[in-house]
Structures are given as structure tokens and as C-alpha cells.
N, C-alpha and C positions, 0 to 999 in steps of 0.2 A: 742856806744851798745855792746860791747864786754863783753860778758860771757850772754848777753840775747837768750835763744832759738829760733834755726828756728824750725817753721812751718811749714811743708812741706804738700799741700793736695795734695795727689795721687792720680788722676780717673785714671780708668784703660785704661791700653793700649792707654796713652799718652804719652808713654818714661820715666814714672818714674822710673822703676827699672833702666833705666841705666843712668840718674840724681843721684839715693842713692849709685850707685856706685862710681860717680863721686865725690860725696858729702862725701863716706863713703873713697876715697883716701884725702881730702883735711882736714877732721881733724880726720879721724883711725879710723876703725870700731866699737871701745870703746865707742865714741862715739857719733853714731848712733844708734836712737832708731829705732823698726822698729814698731808700734802697728796695724795690720795689721792681719785680719781674715776677711771670708765672710760675717760677722755682723757686717753690719755698725756701728749701732746702740751701741752695747758691744765699739767698738773703739772709736767713737764721745767722746763716755762719760769718757773711759781711758786717749784719749788726753789731754781733758779738765781737768780732774784730775790732771795729770800729770803738763799743764801748772801753776795751780794754786799754784803747791807746789813742781816746776822741781829739779833733781839732778842736784850742780852745772856742774859737769863733765859730762854730754848731751849739744851735739849744736847742737842737729836736730832732733826733733821728726817725723815719718812720717807714714802713712797709709791711709790706703781706709776709709775716712769719711767724714759726714759732716762739712758745714761751722760752725754749733752750738757748734765743740769743739774750736774756738776760736771768734765767735762773739755772747753776748759781750765779749768783753776782760777778760781770766780767769786770767790775769798778764801778766806782759809783756815780748813780745817775739815781733819778727817778721814771716813775712807770706809770702811764695813762694803755686804757683801753674803750673802748665802743661795745656793748650787744648790741642784740634787735632780734625780736619776737622771730624766732623760723622762717613762720610761713609768710611772712610780709618780706623775712631776708631771700630768699628761695624765689619768691615771688618777682623782688627786684632782680634777683640776679638774671634771670630769667628775659623777661624783656627788655632786660639793659643790652645781653649780650644779641638778641633776636635781633634788636633796632639797630645796633650797630653790625649786627653780619659777624660777630669774634664767637660765634659759638666753638671753632674747632681749634681755640688759639689755646684753650686751656682745657687739659689732660681729663679731667672728666665727662668733656664733650668732644672731644677728640675723634673727628668719623662720623660725625651723627652732622647730617644737612636737615637743616627748620623741623628739629625734633618739636612732636606737641611740648606744654607746657608737663602732661603727665612724666611724659616722656627724660625731661629733660631732670625731675626731682629724681626720678629712679637713676639716673645715672649723676647727681651730683655727689660729689665724696658727701657721708654720710657725718650728723654732729661735728658740722667742721669748728664747731664754738667753742666745742672742750676737746677738742683736739689742738686747737689754736694755747688752749689757756691749761693745757696737764703735761704734754711730754716735750719733750725738745725735737724728735724729730718721730710726725706718729703717723707712718702707713700703713698701721694696722689699724684694723677692727676697734673703735674705742671701747671701756668696760668700763663697768660702774664704779672699779677704783678710779679711772679717771677722772668721771663724772666730780670724786668728793676730792679728788685732785686740783679742778679746774676751779669749784667752790672755795678751797681752799686758798689758790694764788690771786684771787678777785678777792675774797675779804681781806689777808695779810699780805701778799704780795705788790700790791699797786698803790701807788698812793692814793687813786682817786680811780674811777669808771663809772659810764656812762651810759644812759640807753638812747638809742638813736626817738624811740617814741617821748624823750620827757628831752629830747633838744636843748634848749634852752638853758634849761636848769641844771642839766649835765655842763655844759661851756663855764654857764657862772660855778658850779661848783668846783671844776679846773682851774682859772682864773683866782679862785680865791686857795682854792690847797697849794697850789703851786705858785705862789706868787705874783700874777704878771702887773703887769703896771699898766697894762692898755687893755681897751674892752676888744675881745676876740670877735670883734662884728662880722657876717656873714650874708652871701647868699646862699641861697641856694644851688647844687651843682649835681650832674649825674642825676637827674629825675628818667626815669624806665619807660615815663608816661602808658603803665600799667592798669587796667581797666580798673573802674572805682569799684565795682565786685567782685571779690572771690570768688570764681569755680566750683561749682557743687562737689563736693569729694576730695578737693586739696586740701584743706585743715586736716583731714583724719589720713592720707595718704602723708602730709609733709611727718603728721603725729607717728603714724608707723617706721617712717623711714629714720627718723630722729628723734626719739623716745627722753636719750641723753641731752640734746642741746632744748628740747621741752624743758626737762628737768632744771638743766642749770638756769635758764631764761624766766622761772619762776621765782626761785630762787632769786638768782640779782635782782629781780623785781623788788621782791622785798626787802630785802637788805637797802637796797637804794632810798624806795621811801624811808626808812629808817635812819640812814645817813640825814637825808634831808630835812627829817622832822628833826631833826637833832643841829639842824644845822643853828646860830644865835642870828638875833632881828636883824644885825647888819646882813644877811644874807639875803634877807628877801625884801630888803632896801638896794640892793646890793640887782637882784632878777628885775625887780619893778623900774629899773632907770634904763639893763641891759633893753628889756623888751621895748621900751618905747625911743632907747637910741638908734635899734637894731630896725626897728621898723619904715623909719625913713632912710636907715642904709641902704637895706636891702633892696629895695626897687630901683635909688641910685645909680646903685652898681650894676643893675641887671642894665639898664637904659647903657650907661659909661662901655659891659662890653659888648653888645649891643654895636653900638657906634665906631668901636675899635674892628667890627666882622668878629667877633668871640664865638662859635658854636660849642653846642652841648653836644 
């Protein structure tokens, strides 16, 4: 499917910024279109409009949007997304925004000044990963029907999906599934500098407030493991090569960015 754009549905704090940087290296910066604002509804509309009449120069369109940008298909495209364990995702979200003092930029944290981790988790949009993958415009509370829809979309509507916790395997799966000609080398971006240990009570609080996301992630984890196990030997060889080359690329890229004065 040469010439067909890739649509990357980027859910906050699932490794998407690093993945976008890797795809920029694969395709070139001018060929990656980022439609990403705090307004998911506008992003969804704009991504859908792009896919209905794509610029042939653009290889990837990405952003924070809902599945409604992709289903029903507005035009030929290929789809990828990334998921992350809900506890890790919300911890990363909190410490990232707190570090940048950007909590008030996002709708769910509007008006909050220096919230505690518990306050931020309670204020965050619940079951956001289910919302992103289940309905066109999901302002209301998610339901079990939405969970089943999200599972079906993940299994059937995406050419491939990845897990932040298995990032290298995910990148190589994308590269092989979509026929990328260059290695998606990367270094980590947007580290949240969160504590090493999860504070007591936080996993239980996240599970209480995000039960559908917890079920979706368990399903995604099992499906991903099944798909990786089914890959041919060439996948294992490609993964080993990728890990070796990227172990050399990542520190060199980090040094280059520091010399250029780039700050995370």
C-alpha cells in the first residue's frame, strides 16, 4: 500500500512523542503531519478531513484524536496506536504536566494549582484509552459496550498496535507490518522524572476510577503477546539488529541534541 498515509492515534503518555520522532527519522520531518492540540474534537475533525483528501507528500498524520477520525474510513489509510498500563500512564501524565507547570492547560485539570497526585488522578478523564478507541466523540462516561468496541477496534481496525512497556518490539512490529524501509531509531523524549516507586494506594485508586482501561490493557497485553509469538524468525532477527543499532544511536542522538541546546 505504497503512498497510503499512516494514521497514528496518539493517546497521551503512551510513548507517542518518541514514536513520532522515530517515524520522522524513517520518513523525514516534512512528511509527518502533527495535528495535536488540547481539543480532541477539533483534532478528530481535522485528521478525518486530511484522510478524506490527503496530501500525497505526507506519509504520517498523527495527533491526540478519537477513533471517529478513522472509523468509518474517510479514505484509504493504515492505522497504528500505542497503549500503556493505566497506572503508569497516569503517573507519567501527572509528573510530566507538574514538571512543566501545565496542569491548567488541559480541560480536566482546569483551575487546579499544584494538585496532589491523588487529586489529579481523580480529576483526570477516566478510561481515556477506552474512550479514544471506542467512539467518535466521547464526552460521556464509558460503558462496557464501549470496552467491547475498543477491543474490537484494537483487534480488527488497526494494522498494528504497540505497548509502551514493550516499545522496541512494538517499533519493529510497526516497521515490518507497514514495510518501513529505514530502522525507526529513537531516543527517549518527554521523560516525566517520576519517582521510582509507585506511592501506596495509587494502583488501587487508578483501578477504581479506570476499571475499563484496566480491562482493555489486560486484553491488549495478551493480544500483543499472541501476535509477537506468531511472528516469523525474521522478526526476531530484525528485533535483535534493531536493539543493537539503537543502543549505539540513542546516546549519540542525546549528545547531539544537548550540543544543539535542545531541552526536554
